[in-house]
Each structure stands twice: as structure tokens, then as C-alpha cells.
C-alpha positions in Angstrom: -1.0 12.8 1.7 -0.9 13.3 5.4 -2.2 10.4 7.5 -3.7 11.3 10.8 -4.2 8.7 13.5 -6.8 9.0 16.3 -5.4 7.0 19.2 -8.7 7.2 21.0 -10.7 5.7 18.2 -12.3 2.3 18.4 -11.0 1.7 14.9 -7.6 -0.1 15.0 -4.7 2.0 13.8 -3.9 -0.3 10.8 -7.6 0.2 9.6 -7.3 3.9 10.0 -4.3 3.9 7.8 -6.0 1.6 5.3 -9.2 3.7 5.3 -7.3 7.0 4.7 -5.3 5.6 1.8 -8.5 4.3 0.2 -10.1 7.7 0.7 -7.0 9.3 -0.8 -7.2 7.1 -3.9 -10.9 7.7 -4.3 -10.5 11.5 -4.0 -7.6 11.6 -6.4 -5.2 12.8 -3.8 -3.3 9.6 -4.4 -2.7 9.1 -8.1 -2.2 5.8 -10.0 1.4 4.6 -9.7 2.1 7.1 -6.9 4.7 5.9 -4.5 3.5 5.4 -1.0 5.9 6.0 1.9 8.0 3.0 3.0 6.7 1.0 5.9 9.5 2.3 8.1 9.1 6.0 7.0 5.3 6.0 7.6 5.7 4.3 11.0 8.3 6.9 12.1 6.2 9.7 10.8 3.1 8.6 12.7 5.0 7.2 15.6 3.8 3.7 15.5 5.2 0.2 15.1 6.3 -0.9 11.6 4.2 -4.0 11.8 1.1 -1.9 12.0 1.9 -0.1 8.8 2.9 -3.4 7.2 -0.5 -4.9 8.1 -2.2 -1.9 6.5 -0.2 -2.4 3.3 -0.9 -6.1 3.2 -4.6 -5.5 3.5 -4.5 -2.8 0.8 -2.6 -5.2 -1.5 -5.0 -8.1 -0.9 -7.9 -5.8 -1.7 -6.3 -4.7 -4.9 -5.6 -1.0 -4.1 -1.8 -1.1 -4.1 1.1 -3.1 -5.6 4.2 -3.9 -3.5 7.6 -5.2 -4.4 11.1 -5.1 -2.9 12.6 -2.9 -5.6 9.8 -0.2 -5.9 8.1 -0.4 -2.5 4.4 0.3 -2.3 2.5 2.1 -5.1 -1.1 2.9 -5.9 -2.3 0.3 -8.4 -2.5 1.9 -11.9 -5.9 0.3 -12.6 -8.1 -0.8 -9.8 -10.6 -3.6 -10.6 -14.1 -2.2 -10.5 -16.7 -4.9 -9.6 -19.6 -2.5 -9.5 -20.6 -4.2 -6.2 -20.1 -3.4 -2.5 -18.7 -6.2 -0.4 -20.9 -7.6 2.3 -18.8 -6.0 4.9 -19.2 -2.6 3.3 -23.0 -3.2 2.9 -23.2 -3.9 6.6 -21.2 -0.7 7.4 -23.5 1.3 5.2 -26.5 -0.1 6.9 -24.9 0.9 10.3 -24.3 4.4 9.1 -27.8 4.8 7.7 -29.3 3.4 11.0 -27.2 5.9 13.0 -28.3 8.7 10.8 -32.0 7.7 11.2 -31.6 7.5 15.0 -30.0 11.0 14.9 -33.0 12.4 13.2 -31.4 13.0 9.8 -34.0 12.7 7.0 -33.4 10.9 3.7 -33.0 14.1 1.8 -30.4 15.4 4.1 -28.6 12.1 4.1 -28.5 12.2 0.3 -26.9 15.6 0.5 -24.1 14.1 2.5 -23.7 11.4 -0.2 -23.5 14.0 -2.9 -21.0 16.1 -0.9 -18.7 13.1 -0.2 -19.1 11.5 -3.6 -17.4 14.4 -5.4 
């Protein structure tokens, strides 16, 4: 999986990394138990500070997406707990996205097509 950073984005780099890894897990691009790059390797590859990658991995670990240990590094968790619920933060983000779509003139049917496209 290739992680691409947008240096001009308002989204912090550590969250861009986190988000791309979550999307990779969701899409199946990252498989259960798959080894992630080491903090140092990913930082060198992207050209950022190791602490930024470390922060991303810490967030992913606390959210239950990855496992980390000194011997094996970071891996995609073999089974990710499914609560069947969105966090409040994600609900608010979804509300924001829907609001922007409405303001942009996207109707509900078209919006649902985006959902179907990205869900697969």
C-alpha cells in the first residue's frame, strides 16, 4: 500500500496516515495480520518525522485497527471488533459531509450513488 501525503491539506499528516491505513483495511488492500512498514521505514519513505508515524500507529492501535509489539512491529489486527455503531466523531464528520453535499447541490439519490460506489 502506498501512502500519499498532501502537505497542503488542513488534515494533519498523522491523521492522513491513519485515514489511509483505515481505508486500506476497509478495502481489503491491507489484509488481516499484514505487516505494516516500520515507523522508521514509513517516515523515510514519506519524508516525515518518525514521531508523526509513531503517533499514527498509536492512534490506530488505540482504535483497535492494528497490533504492535517490539518483536513483530505493527500488523493489521486479525479480527477487528465490530460495534455496529459510528463514533460521535464519525457521526459529526458524516453530518459535515452531507451538509457540504447539500450545499453543493448534490441530491440525495446522487449522494447515495457515492455511498454505493465507495462502500464496495
